[in-house]
BAMIKOL-996337 format. One record per residue (C-alpha): residue in one letter; x, y, z. Coordinates in steps of 0.05 Angstrom, whole numbers, plus 5000, padded with zeros to 4 digits. Example, Ala and Ser with C-alpha at 12.3 -4.5 7.8 and 13.67 -1.06 7.14 Angstrom:
BAMIKOL-996337
@residu = A | east = 5246 | north = 4910 | up = 5156
@residu = S | east = 5273 | north = 4979 | up = 5143
end
This chain:
BAMIKOL-996337
@residu = X | east = 7450 | north = 2273 | up = 2330
@residu = X | east = 7510 | north = 2228 | up = 2340
@residu = X | east = 7551 | north = 2232 | up = 2404
@residu = X | east = 7611 | north = 2261 | up = 2369
@residu = X | east = 7570 | north = 2322 | up = 2346
@residu = X | east = 7536 | north = 2334 | up = 2412
@residu = X | east = 7571 | north = 2370 | up = 2468
@residu = X | east = 7587 | north = 2330 | up = 2530
@residu = X | east = 7572 | north = 2373 | up = 2591
@residu = X | east = 7599 | north = 2355 | up = 2660
@residu = X | east = 7565 | north = 2397 | up = 2714
@residu = X | east = 7604 | north = 2403 | up = 2779
@residu = X | east = 7560 | north = 2438 | up = 2831
@residu = X | east = 7589 | north = 2482 | up = 2885
@residu = X | east = 7574 | north = 2452 | up = 2953
@residu = X | east = 7529 | north = 2494 | up = 2997
@residu = X | east = 7542 | north = 2559 | up = 2959
@residu = X | east = 7489 | north = 2564 | up = 2905
@residu = X | east = 7425 | north = 2525 | up = 2892
@residu = X | east = 7447 | north = 2468 | up = 2846
@residu = X | east = 7381 | north = 2469 | up = 2810
@residu = X | east = 7381 | north = 2544 | up = 2798
@residu = X | east = 7453 | north = 2546 | up = 2773
@residu = X | east = 7444 | north = 2487 | up = 2726
@residu = X | east = 7378 | north = 2515 | up = 2700
@residu = X | east = 7415 | north = 2578 | up = 2679
@residu = X | east = 7468 | north = 2539 | up = 2642
@residu = X | east = 7417 | north = 2492 | up = 2610
@residu = X | east = 7373 | north = 2550 | up = 2587
@residu = X | east = 7433 | north = 2584 | up = 2554
@residu = X | east = 7454 | north = 2521 | up = 2518
@residu = X | east = 7384 | north = 2510 | up = 2491
@residu = X | east = 7374 | north = 2583 | up = 2472
@residu = X | east = 7438 | north = 2579 | up = 2432
@residu = X | east = 7415 | north = 2516 | up = 2395
@residu = X | east = 7468 | north = 2470 | up = 2425
@residu = X | east = 7454 | north = 2395 | up = 2427
@residu = X | east = 7486 | north = 2364 | up = 2489
@residu = X | east = 7487 | north = 2305 | up = 2536
@residu = X | east = 7496 | north = 2322 | up = 2609
@residu = X | east = 7519 | north = 2288 | up = 2673
@residu = X | east = 7529 | north = 2316 | up = 2743
@residu = X | east = 7588 | north = 2297 | up = 2785
@residu = X | east = 7571 | north = 2266 | up = 2852
@residu = X | east = 7636 | north = 2290 | up = 2884
@residu = X | east = 7707 | north = 2310 | up = 2866
@residu = X | east = 7728 | north = 2238 | up = 2860
@residu = X | east = 7677 | north = 2224 | up = 2805
@residu = X | east = 7702 | north = 2276 | up = 2755
@residu = X | east = 7757 | north = 2234 | up = 2723
@residu = X | east = 7711 | north = 2174 | up = 2716
@residu = X | east = 7657 | north = 2216 | up = 2680
@residu = X | east = 7707 | north = 2252 | up = 2635
@residu = X | east = 7737 | north = 2184 | up = 2616
@residu = X | east = 7667 | north = 2160 | up = 2599
@residu = X | east = 7657 | north = 2220 | up = 2552
@residu = X | east = 7724 | north = 2206 | up = 2518
@residu = X | east = 7709 | north = 2132 | up = 2508
@residu = X | east = 7641 | north = 2149 | up = 2478
@residu = X | east = 7671 | north = 2191 | up = 2424
@residu = X | east = 7650 | north = 2262 | up = 2443
@residu = X | east = 7690 | north = 2315 | up = 2406
@residu = X | east = 7670 | north = 2373 | up = 2452
@residu = X | east = 7675 | north = 2365 | up = 2527
@residu = X | east = 7655 | north = 2425 | up = 2570
@residu = X | east = 7666 | north = 2427 | up = 2645
@residu = X | east = 7618 | north = 2470 | up = 2685
@residu = X | east = 7664 | north = 2476 | up = 2744
@residu = X | east = 7728 | north = 2506 | up = 2770
@residu = X | east = 7803 | north = 2496 | up = 2766
@residu = X | east = 7804 | north = 2429 | up = 2801
@residu = X | east = 7752 | north = 2397 | up = 2755
@residu = X | east = 7787 | north = 2426 | up = 2695
@residu = X | east = 7852 | north = 2396 | up = 2720
@residu = X | east = 7820 | north = 2328 | up = 2725
@residu = X | east = 7794 | north = 2334 | up = 2654
@residu = X | east = 7862 | north = 2354 | up = 2626
@residu = X | east = 7895 | north = 2295 | up = 2661
@residu = X | east = 7843 | north = 2247 | up = 2631
@residu = X | east = 7859 | north = 2274 | up = 2562
@residu = X | east = 7933 | north = 2264 | up = 2573
@residu = X | east = 7922 | north = 2190 | up = 2588
@residu = X | east = 7894 | north = 2175 | up = 2519
@residu = X | east = 7934 | north = 2169 | up = 2454
@residu = X | east = 7952 | north = 2232 | up = 2416
@residu = X | east = 7905 | north = 2217 | up = 2358
@residu = X | east = 7845 | north = 2211 | up = 2404
@residu = X | east = 7865 | north = 2274 | up = 2442
@residu = X | east = 7873 | north = 2314 | up = 2377
@residu = X | east = 7800 | north = 2301 | up = 2360
@residu = X | east = 7774 | north = 2331 | up = 2426
@residu = X | east = 7764 | north = 2403 | up = 2446
@residu = X | east = 7760 | north = 2420 | up = 2520
@residu = X | east = 7720 | north = 2480 | up = 2545
@residu = X | east = 7698 | north = 2509 | up = 2612
@residu = X | east = 7639 | north = 2548 | up = 2640
@residu = X | east = 7668 | north = 2574 | up = 2706
@residu = X | east = 7630 | north = 2548 | up = 2766
@residu = X | east = 7682 | north = 2530 | up = 2818
@residu = X | east = 7710 | north = 2555 | up = 2884
@residu = X | east = 7770 | north = 2578 | up = 2842
@residu = X | east = 7765 | north = 2595 | up = 2768
@residu = X | east = 7833 | north = 2625 | up = 2754
@residu = X | east = 7845 | north = 2590 | up = 2687
@residu = X | east = 7777 | north = 2614 | up = 2662
@residu = X | east = 7794 | north = 2684 | up = 2686
@residu = X | east = 7858 | north = 2682 | up = 2645
@residu = X | east = 7815 | north = 2679 | up = 2582
@residu = X | east = 7767 | north = 2733 | up = 2606
@residu = X | east = 7710 | north = 2687 | up = 2626
@residu = X | east = 7671 | north = 2705 | up = 2689
@residu = X | east = 7623 | north = 2665 | up = 2733
@residu = X | east = 7565 | north = 2713 | up = 2722
@residu = X | east = 7565 | north = 2714 | up = 2646
@residu = X | east = 7541 | north = 2644 | up = 2629
@residu = X | east = 7508 | north = 2664 | up = 2564
@residu = X | east = 7569 | north = 2703 | up = 2539
@residu = X | east = 7613 | north = 2643 | up = 2554
@residu = X | east = 7566 | north = 2595 | up = 2517
@residu = X | east = 7565 | north = 2641 | up = 2457
@residu = X | east = 7641 | north = 2641 | up = 2457
@residu = X | east = 7645 | north = 2565 | up = 2462
@residu = X | east = 7594 | north = 2557 | up = 2406
@residu = X | east = 7642 | north = 2593 | up = 2358
@residu = X | east = 7691 | north = 2535 | up = 2370
@residu = X | east = 7753 | north = 2578 | up = 2368
@residu = X | east = 7807 | north = 2528 | up = 2387
@residu = X | east = 7877 | north = 2543 | up = 2413
@residu = X | east = 7928 | north = 2490 | up = 2428
@residu = X | east = 7953 | north = 2503 | up = 2499
@residu = X | east = 8011 | north = 2481 | up = 2541
@residu = X | east = 8006 | north = 2440 | up = 2605
@residu = X | east = 8054 | north = 2437 | up = 2662
@residu = X | east = 8075 | north = 2369 | up = 2688
@residu = X | east = 8099 | north = 2346 | up = 2756
@residu = X | east = 8140 | north = 2282 | up = 2759
@residu = X | east = 8149 | north = 2254 | up = 2829
@residu = X | east = 8153 | north = 2191 | up = 2872
@residu = X | east = 8096 | north = 2179 | up = 2920
@residu = X | east = 8101 | north = 2152 | up = 2991
@residu = X | east = 8093 | north = 2081 | up = 2965
@residu = X | east = 8154 | north = 2089 | up = 2920
@residu = X | east = 8114 | north = 2092 | up = 2856
@residu = X | east = 8135 | north = 2139 | up = 2799
@residu = X | east = 8077 | north = 2187 | up = 2785
@residu = X | east = 8061 | north = 2247 | up = 2743
@residu = X | east = 8006 | north = 2299 | up = 2745
@residu = X | east = 7990 | north = 2354 | up = 2694
@residu = X | east = 7967 | north = 2425 | up = 2710
@residu = X | east = 7937 | north = 2483 | up = 2671
@residu = X | east = 7947 | north = 2540 | up = 2720
@residu = X | east = 8002 | north = 2530 | up = 2771
@residu = X | east = 8038 | north = 2489 | up = 2824
@residu = X | east = 8050 | north = 2521 | up = 2892
@residu = X | east = 8102 | north = 2496 | up = 2941
@residu = X | east = 8103 | north = 2522 | up = 3012
@residu = X | east = 8062 | north = 2576 | up = 3046
@residu = X | east = 8015 | north = 2595 | up = 2989
@residu = X | east = 7997 | north = 2522 | up = 2979
@residu = X | east = 7977 | north = 2522 | up = 3053
@residu = X | east = 7937 | north = 2587 | up = 3043
@residu = X | east = 7901 | north = 2558 | up = 2982
@residu = X | east = 7884 | north = 2496 | up = 3022
@residu = X | east = 7858 | north = 2538 | up = 3080
@residu = X | east = 7820 | north = 2582 | up = 3030
@residu = X | east = 7785 | north = 2521 | up = 3001
@residu = X | east = 7763 | north = 2498 | up = 3070
@residu = X | east = 7741 | north = 2567 | up = 3094
@residu = X | east = 7706 | north = 2584 | up = 3028
@residu = X | east = 7663 | north = 2522 | up = 3037
@residu = X | east = 7649 | north = 2546 | up = 3108
@residu = X | east = 7635 | north = 2620 | up = 3096
@residu = X | east = 7615 | north = 2622 | up = 3023
@residu = X | east = 7647 | north = 2692 | up = 3015
@residu = X | east = 7712 | north = 2698 | up = 2977
@residu = X | east = 7734 | north = 2758 | up = 3019
@residu = X | east = 7718 | north = 2725 | up = 3086
@residu = X | east = 7753 | north = 2661 | up = 3065
@residu = X | east = 7816 | north = 2701 | up = 3048
@residu = X | east = 7815 | north = 2740 | up = 3113
@residu = X | east = 7803 | north = 2679 | up = 3156
@residu = X | east = 7856 | north = 2639 | up = 3118
@residu = X | east = 7908 | north = 2693 | up = 3132
@residu = X | east = 7887 | north = 2696 | up = 3205
@residu = X | east = 7902 | north = 2622 | up = 3211
@residu = X | east = 7972 | north = 2634 | up = 3186
@residu = X | east = 7993 | north = 2649 | up = 3257
@residu = X | east = 7990 | north = 2574 | up = 3268
@residu = X | east = 8027 | north = 2554 | up = 3204
@residu = X | east = 8100 | north = 2544 | up = 3186
@residu = X | east = 8124 | north = 2605 | up = 3147
@residu = X | east = 8187 | north = 2580 | up = 3113
@residu = X | east = 8222 | north = 2516 | up = 3089
@residu = X | east = 8294 | north = 2499 | up = 3076
@residu = X | east = 8293 | north = 2482 | up = 3001
@residu = X | east = 8343 | north = 2461 | up = 2949
@residu = X | east = 8324 | north = 2469 | up = 2876
@residu = X | east = 8351 | north = 2487 | up = 2807
@residu = X | east = 8320 | north = 2538 | up = 2760
@residu = X | east = 8355 | north = 2544 | up = 2693
@residu = X | east = 8428 | north = 2541 | up = 2714
@residu = X | east = 8418 | north = 2573 | up = 2782
@residu = X | east = 8419 | north = 2531 | up = 2846
@residu = X | east = 8379 | north = 2555 | up = 2906
@residu = X | east = 8396 | north = 2526 | up = 2973
@residu = X | east = 8364 | north = 2567 | up = 3028
@residu = X | east = 8301 | north = 2581 | up = 3068
@residu = X | east = 8242 | north = 2598 | up = 3023
@residu = X | east = 8172 | north = 2619 | up = 3042
@residu = X | east = 8135 | north = 2598 | up = 2979
@residu = X | east = 8146 | north = 2582 | up = 2905
@residu = X | east = 8095 | north = 2586 | up = 2849
@residu = X | east = 8108 | north = 2552 | up = 2782
@residu = X | east = 8057 | north = 2581 | up = 2734
@residu = X | east = 8032 | north = 2559 | up = 2666
@residu = X | east = 7981 | north = 2615 | up = 2671
@residu = X | east = 7962 | north = 2668 | up = 2724
@residu = X | east = 7980 | north = 2627 | up = 2785
@residu = X | east = 7927 | north = 2661 | up = 2827
@residu = X | east = 7963 | north = 2727 | up = 2818
@residu = X | east = 8033 | north = 2701 | up = 2832
@residu = X | east = 8055 | north = 2692 | up = 2759
@residu = X | east = 8013 | north = 2746 | up = 2725
@residu = X | east = 8057 | north = 2747 | up = 2662
@residu = X | east = 8053 | north = 2673 | up = 2648
@residu = X | east = 8016 | north = 2649 | up = 2585
@residu = X | east = 7998 | north = 2576 | up = 2569
@residu = X | east = 8023 | north = 2578 | up = 2498
@residu = X | east = 8096 | north = 2598 | up = 2497
@residu = X | east = 8128 | north = 2533 | up = 2519
@residu = X | east = 8154 | north = 2565 | up = 2583
@residu = X | east = 8137 | north = 2567 | up = 2657
@residu = X | east = 8140 | north = 2630 | up = 2701
@residu = X | east = 8168 | north = 2619 | up = 2771
@residu = X | east = 8160 | north = 2665 | up = 2831
@residu = X | east = 8206 | north = 2650 | up = 2890
@residu = X | east = 8191 | north = 2687 | up = 2955
@residu = X | east = 8242 | north = 2690 | up = 3011
@residu = X | east = 8217 | north = 2701 | up = 3082
@residu = X | east = 8207 | north = 2776 | up = 3092
@residu = X | east = 8202 | north = 2813 | up = 3158
@residu = X | east = 8132 | north = 2814 | up = 3189
@residu = X | east = 8112 | north = 2883 | up = 3161
@residu = X | east = 8138 | north = 2863 | up = 3093
@residu = X | east = 8097 | north = 2799 | up = 3098
@residu = X | east = 8033 | north = 2839 | up = 3108
@residu = X | east = 8054 | north = 2883 | up = 3050
@residu = X | east = 8063 | north = 2820 | up = 3008
@residu = X | east = 7994 | north = 2796 | up = 3028
@residu = X | east = 7964 | north = 2863 | up = 3008
@residu = X | east = 7999 | north = 2862 | up = 2940
@residu = X | east = 7977 | north = 2790 | up = 2930
@residu = X | east = 7904 | north = 2809 | up = 2942
@residu = X | east = 7912 | north = 2869 | up = 2896
@residu = X | east = 7942 | north = 2828 | up = 2840
@residu = X | east = 8010 | north = 2863 | up = 2844
@residu = X | east = 8049 | north = 2806 | up = 2875
@residu = X | east = 8112 | north = 2815 | up = 2832
@residu = X | east = 8120 | north = 2886 | up = 2860
@residu = X | east = 8141 | north = 2859 | up = 2927
@residu = X | east = 8216 | north = 2863 | up = 2938
@residu = X | east = 8220 | north = 2793 | up = 2967
@residu = X | east = 8193 | north = 2762 | up = 2902
@residu = X | east = 8245 | north = 2736 | up = 2853
@residu = X | east = 8216 | north = 2719 | up = 2784
@residu = X | east = 8244 | north = 2669 | up = 2734
@residu = X | east = 8224 | north = 2641 | up = 2666
@residu = X | east = 8244 | north = 2570 | up = 2649
@residu = X | east = 8225 | north = 2503 | up = 2619
@residu = X | east = 8239 | north = 2462 | up = 2681
@residu = X | east = 8246 | north = 2468 | up = 2756
@residu = X | east = 8283 | north = 2413 | up = 2794
@residu = X | east = 8267 | north = 2405 | up = 2868
@residu = X | east = 8321 | north = 2364 | up = 2903
@residu = X | east = 8291 | north = 2378 | up = 2972
@residu = X | east = 8228 | north = 2417 | up = 2991
@residu = X | east = 8231 | north = 2397 | up = 3065
@residu = X | east = 8161 | north = 2366 | up = 3064
@residu = X | east = 8128 | north = 2432 | up = 3044
@residu = X | east = 8055 | north = 2426 | up = 3023
@residu = X | east = 8047 | north = 2422 | up = 2947
@residu = X | east = 7984 | north = 2448 | up = 2913
@residu = X | east = 7966 | north = 2437 | up = 2840
@residu = X | east = 7913 | north = 2481 | up = 2807
@residu = X | east = 7888 | north = 2504 | up = 2875
@residu = X | east = 7881 | north = 2435 | up = 2906
@residu = X | east = 7929 | north = 2398 | up = 2952
@residu = X | east = 7964 | north = 2340 | up = 2920
@residu = X | east = 7999 | north = 2281 | up = 2952
@residu = X | east = 8064 | north = 2313 | up = 2975
@residu = X | east = 8121 | north = 2282 | up = 2935
@residu = X | east = 8169 | north = 2237 | up = 2973
@residu = X | east = 8238 | north = 2264 | up = 2958
@residu = X | east = 8258 | north = 2301 | up = 2895
@residu = X | east = 8210 | north = 2321 | up = 2839
@residu = X | east = 8211 | north = 2361 | up = 2774
@residu = X | east = 8163 | north = 2410 | up = 2742
@residu = X | east = 8166 | north = 2418 | up = 2667
@residu = X | east = 8122 | north = 2441 | up = 2609
@residu = X | east = 8090 | north = 2402 | up = 2552
@residu = X | east = 8078 | north = 2449 | up = 2493
@residu = X | east = 8012 | north = 2452 | up = 2454
@residu = X | east = 7982 | north = 2386 | up = 2478
@residu = X | east = 7908 | north = 2404 | up = 2492
@residu = X | east = 7856 | north = 2435 | up = 2446
@residu = X | east = 7822 | north = 2488 | up = 2487
@residu = X | east = 7760 | north = 2529 | up = 2469
@residu = X | east = 7776 | north = 2603 | up = 2479
@residu = X | east = 7737 | north = 2669 | up = 2472
@residu = X | east = 7743 | north = 2718 | up = 2415
end
């Protein structure tokens, strides 16, 4: 079978959390049981994902499936956005969730435990064109850069929490323990930043605890966002009193973040940050190089072919 008919599978193992051989065997068995022809490579580390996805694209594969989480899927989407539109139009991207964070897969109803169900969905090749968010910024070397995202961009405290969560999840293995330990470490973190930004026609110039710009669920912070309406959902959180902060944490964990009175939601096509006061910026659950100075977050409508469930 030619490369363009086979699936290209990139397996991104979770470090220290699940036997790599056992997990891959489960995925491999499901692919074979469903009669899918595929070529497979395993990423050595996070830095190798883009190189391997680029190799798949250059070799003409029409179906690229990432067995990984939000970060690996982010790398794959960015690789696709670097090629010409004609090439990109001929490729469908899919995911079998296997990461520390799988929020974009969860948006579509995919779960880590149901590998066979996910493979059966992917086999039907139901494609939906999806939106991507885009961050345009200048790095510390003065170079103009851009980075795309599927799920969300966090600026401020939640970006710090997500970074802590990644580190503690690797340490503890348990999602619940990582959350609890991450929040315990907040006692040593900065809780608010003086920011200046523009959303639609409204200018915000005040102290802000955290902002989430979501193309999808945003790890519970933009639960109404969908990656196919050409719009971004934005949740802006001002610094609440301590008891309200704990209430906000509770609602965040329960998936009812927008119910907190300190959360101010918006819907827009672009957010312009004039000054974020060196707040940490996270993109699809992973810290990115904090922009030097101003940056913008916008949406690119229907630019990726994504394999979705029924």
